[in-house]
N, C-alpha and C positions, 0 to 999 in steps of 0.2 A: 504494500500500500504506500502511496506517495502522499506527502503532506507539504503544503507550501506556506512559508512564513516570511515575514519581512526580516525578522532577526532570529537566528538560532544561537543559543549560548551553550558552549560545551564546558560543563562544570558548574555545580551549584553551591560553591563556597560563598563567602561574603561578597566577593567581587561579582560573581555570577548571579546570585539571587537579587542583589541590589540592582544590577543592570536589567534583569528581567522585569522587576517591579517598575522601574523607571520607564522602560520601554513600553510596557503595557499601559501605564498611566499617560504616556504621550500618544497613545492611539495606535501603536504598532501591534501586529500579530506576532506573538512570541512563543518560542519553545525553548525549554531548558533540558539538557541531557546530563544525567548524573549516574555514574557507575556504582557509587557507594551511598553515602548518607547526605541528605539535604543539610546544608550548613557548613559542609567541608571541615577542614582541619580546625578552624577557630572554634566553631560552636560545639563540635563533637569531641575533640581531643586536645584543644589548645586553650584559647582565651577563657572560655567559660568554666570548664571543670577545674582548671588551675586556680582561677580566682575563688571558686567555691572552697577549694582545699586551703587556700591562703587565709580565707575568712575563719575556717576552723582552727588553723594554726595560730592566728592572732587571738582568737577567743581563748584558746588553751593557755597561751602565755599571759593574757590579762588576768585569767582566773588564778594563776600562780602568784600574781601580785595583788590579790584581793586585799590582803591585810594592809598594804600601803595605802589603799583607798578607803580604809576604815571599815572594811567588811569582815566580820568574824564568821567562823563556822566552816570555812573552806580550808581543808588541810591540803596544802599544795603537794605534799609527798604522796598523797593518795590519788591524785588526779591521773587519769589514764585516758589516752586518746584511742577511741575505737576506730581503727583504720577502715574496717569494712563498712561501718555505718557512715563514716565520713565520705567514703567513695559513693555510697548509695545516695546520699544527699546531693552530691555533685552531679551525678548522672540523672537524677530525677529532674534537676534544674535543666540539664541539657535536653532532656526529652520534652520539657515544656517549651523551650525556645525553638527547637527544630520543628516541633509540631505546629507552633505558631507561624513559622516561616512558610511551611507547606500550605497552611490555611490561607495565608496572604497571597501566595502565588496562585492558588486555585481561585480565590475570590476575585483576583484581578484578571482572570481569564488566561493565565499562562499555562501552556501545555507542558506537562511534566513527563519526560521519558526516562524511565529507570533502566539503565543498562550501559554497556560500553559503546561510546560513540566513536565512529571512525569516518574521517573525512574522505570521501571518494571522488570529489571533483571540486572545482572552484566555486560551485554553487550547490553542492550536495553533501549530505552526511547520512551515514547508515547506522541504525541502532536497532537491535533485535529484529533484523530482517526488514525493517521499514526504512524508507527513504525520505529524508527531510530536505526539501529544497529551500534555499534561503537566498535573500538578496544581500544580507550582511551576516558575518559570523564573528562572534566574540569568543575568543579562546580564554577560558578562565579555569584551566586545569590544575593550577597550583604548582606546588613542589612536593618532592618526596624525600624522606629521610633515608640515609644509608648508614650502615655500620662498618666503617673501614678497618676496624681493628681485628687482627687475626688472633687466633689462640683457641684453646679448648673450652673456654668459658662462654661460648656464644649464647647459651641459654640464659646467661646472667648479664648480657649486654642489652640495654634498652635505649629507646629513642623517646623524645617528648610525646610521641603518639601512643606508645604502648607501655610507658612507665606505670600507668594506672593498673596494669595487669598484676603487679606484685601483690601477693596475698597478705603479706605483713610487712611492717616497716623493718628495714635492715638495721643492723647496728652501725654499719659504715657504708658510705656511698662515694664513689669517685665520679665527678662530673667533668666532662671534657668540653671546654668552650666557655670563655669568659665574656660572652655577649649577653644580650637581653635575656634569652631563655635560660642560659646556664646560671646566671645570677639569680633569676627568679626561683629556680628549683633549689639552688644552694640555700637561699633564705628559707624556703618552704621546709626542706628536710631538716635543716639545723634547728628551726623553731619547734620541730616535733621531736627533738632529742637525738637525731641521727648525727653521727660524726661525719662531716663533709670535707672532702678534699677536692678542690677546684683546680683544674689544669688549664693553662692558657699558653699557647705557643708564642704569643707576643710578650713584650716586657711589661705590659700593663693591661688592665681590663678595658672593656668598652672603648676602643680607640677613637670612635667617632664622636664621643661626648667631650664636653669641656674639661680641661685639665683639673679644675677644682672639683668637679663632680667625680672624676676618676679617682683622685686622691682620697676624697671623702669615702667613696665606696670601698676602696681597699682597706681603709682604716676601720670602717664599720664592720667589715667582714672579719677582720682580725679580732675586733672586740667581741664578736659573736662566736669566736673560736672556729671559724671556717678557715681551713688551712689552704693557703694560696701557693700554687706551684706555677710561677711565671717563667717565661722562656723555656717552657717544658713541652716537648712534643711526645705525645703518647704513641707508643708503637704497637702494643698488644695488651690484651687482658686475658689472663689464663690462670687457672688454679687459685682464684681469689687474690690475684696480684696484678697490679698495673705496672707495666714496663714502660718507662719513659726516658727520653734523652734530654739532658740539660748540660749546656756547655761542653758538648762532645762526649759526655760521660753517660753511660746507661745505668739507670737506677730503678729501684722497684719500691712499690708502696702497696700495702695490703688493703683490700676492700672487698666487701661482700658482693656488691654489684657495681656496674658501671653504666652511667647515663651519657650517651653521646649526643651532644647538642651543637654539633658543628657542621656536619655534612648534609647539605640539601642540594638537590638538583632539580631543574625544571622538569615537570611531568609532560613529556611530549608524546605520550601514548595516543595513538589514533591520528597522528598528524603527518604520517609518512608521505602522503600525497602532496601536502603543502610544502614539506621540506624539499621534495624533489622538484616542486614547481617554482622554487625560488624564495621560500620563506626564510628570511635571514635571521641568523642567531648572533648573539654577542656573549662571549664567555659561557656558552651553553644555554643561554636564555633567549627567548624570542625578542628580537630588537623591535622597539616601538618608540614612537615620538611622543611629544607632550600632549597629544590628543589620543594616545594609545593606538594609533594606526601602525600597521606593520608594513613590510615591503611589498605585500600583495594587496591589490585594490579590494576594498570592502571587507578586509580581514583585520580584526583588532585583537589585542592581547592585554589582559588586565590581571592584576594580582601577582602572586609569586612567580608565575610563569614568565613574566618579562624581566624579573631580576632587579628591579629598581629599588623598592623598599618592601621587604617581606613583613608587612604590617597590615592587619585587617582593615583599619580605617583608610589606609592608602588604597587598598584593593577596592573598597567601597567608593572612594572618590574617583578612581579610574573607571569603574563600571558605569557610574553616572556620566562621566565625561565622554566615554565611548558612545553611549546612547545619544547624548546631546549632539555630538558631532555627526552621527548618522542622520539626525533630524535637522541638521543645519543650524544648530544653536551651540551655546556654551563657549568656554574659553580654554586656553591651554592651562595645564596643571603647572603649579609652581612647586617643584619638589623641595626647594629650600625652605618652604613654609609648612612642611609636613611635621607634625609633632611626634615625638618619640617618648615612650613611657616604659618604666621598669617598675614592676610591682614588688618592690623590696620593702624592708621595714627600716627606716621610713621610705616612702615612695620617691621615685625620681622621674622628672619629666623635663623636656627641653623642646624648644622650637627656634629655628633660625640659626644664625652664626654662633659658633663658639668664639671666645676671645681671640684665640689663635687664628681661626678661620677668617674673622673680620679683618685682622691686621694683614693677613696674606692677600685679602681682596683689595687692599689699598685704603681702607677706611682709617681716619684719625679717630681712635677708639676711646670712649669714656666707659669705665667699668664701675658698677655699683654693686656692692655685696652686703646683704643685710641678714643677720642671724635670726633664725626662727625662735631662738631662746628669748628674744626680746618681744615676742608677740604674746599678748595677754591670754588668748584662748589656748595657745600652745602650752603655756605654763600651767594654766588651770587644768588642762587635761593630761598633763604629764607627757607631752609630745614635743619637747623642745629641741630635738635633734634636727640639724639641717640648716639650710640657708636659701636665699633667693639671690641670684646673680643676674644683673641686667647689663647687657652689652649694647651701648648706644653710640651713635655717630656724634662726636664731640662738637662738630660744627653746627649741626641743625637740631641735635637732641633726639633724632629719630631712633626708635628702638630697633636694633638689629638682631638681637637674640635674647632669650630668657631661659634660665636654667634653675630649676626648683628641686630642692631636696627637702621634703617635708611630709607630714601626715596629709594624705589626700592630694599629693602633688599632681597625680594624674588627672584630677578634676580641676585643680587650680590653673593648669596651663592654658585652658581655653580662653581666659581673659587676655592673656598675653598674645595668643594667636589673633584674636579680634583686633587688638591694638596694632599689631604689626601689619595685618592686612589692610587696616585703615590708615597706615602710615602715620600713626599717632606718635607724638613726641613725649618726652618725660614730663613736660609741663602739662600736656593735655591729660595724661594718665594720673598725674599727681593732683589734678583738680577734681577728680571723680570722688564723690563721697562713698566710702565703704561702710557697711554696717559693722558694729563693734559689740563684742569681740568676735572676730572671725579669722580663720587662717588666711583668707584672701587679703587681709590687712597687711600681710607681709609684703606683698607686691606693691601696695600703696606706699609703705614705708621705704621700700627700696627706691621707688621713683622720686619720692620727696628727698631722700638723702642725696640722690643724683642732682637734684635742683639746688641743694644747699652747697654743692661743691664749688 
């Protein structure tokens, strides 16, 4: 059977389903093809279950500190985290969200094809023996994790997708990769009482973040007894032992399990025809422009598969942009304005240029840094760790970048993003009245401090 659509979307992760909803709401006939679960990596195995587990970890640690808050009757040495029930809660949440996404797709008239899609022509795709004809194709197939470490302990090597399969918490875990995901899981497991060793091949963590954020993160991890192995390249995991190389010397570290949070590659399954027809790749990912257009007419690539920013909100923005472009609307994406978040304790968020990056771009830079410990709500709630750092253009006062380490930093960053997209100056942001006491007041104080310089 043949079906004709204006837009066919291959992959129902965040980028894919947002594109489908946007396209349907703009009056296009739309089909979405998914071989696994609606919601993709983020909703099913990434963003959502991990945040649910982090909530449990945070509550667990707060209960341990109940006496400091004036709460009697909770014996911290008797607290136990039920891993099975914690996971059950997480995936109940997942089910609610993915079910809601399917409902929205169906309500908006999006055709859902469950199965492996394979592009068979420049305007055709086959799934389950059915042919879908399209005017435009949006590739949203995401990325896949691989486990590059050899050894006899393969059954104890996990990725961020299947780490939830462990039946009980280990005593020790080795995490390979000092990026966003590796840091998040390091905080999660250490907060649950697991001894964590974090391996990073570079000489520091999260190299794309501001230097002050990097330094703070490494110090906080040491404070939480997370063992950092920098300049360390993991070679294998076998017999409960991590073999790694540092400074030309091979060393070993014991660990019950290993979590590989480093190796991802574009999922190009079902795209052989397009690759043979001239679909260009860059470093193994589909090459796309600032409107998500590929080298082939009417073919778009959004989300992890284009290799730009492997973040759910970026995939969402790309999905919307692709659809708007198809409909003759929209604007180019500004990737320098994409916010980045790390769900650590405290949280980390950033948008725009780092101090170093702004200087390298030729700006005359003004830097303001304000400690969270001087914020009233932070002190009242016992959440005084962190800072806000604002990077501004010294000549005009325009905000170039904001870096936040604080409780709820991942929510606080949105104000900074709005300010930057509006080309607001320190003066304009400093004139906005913020409610008191709130964590958002830290950003206000930082801008005011910049004005006083």
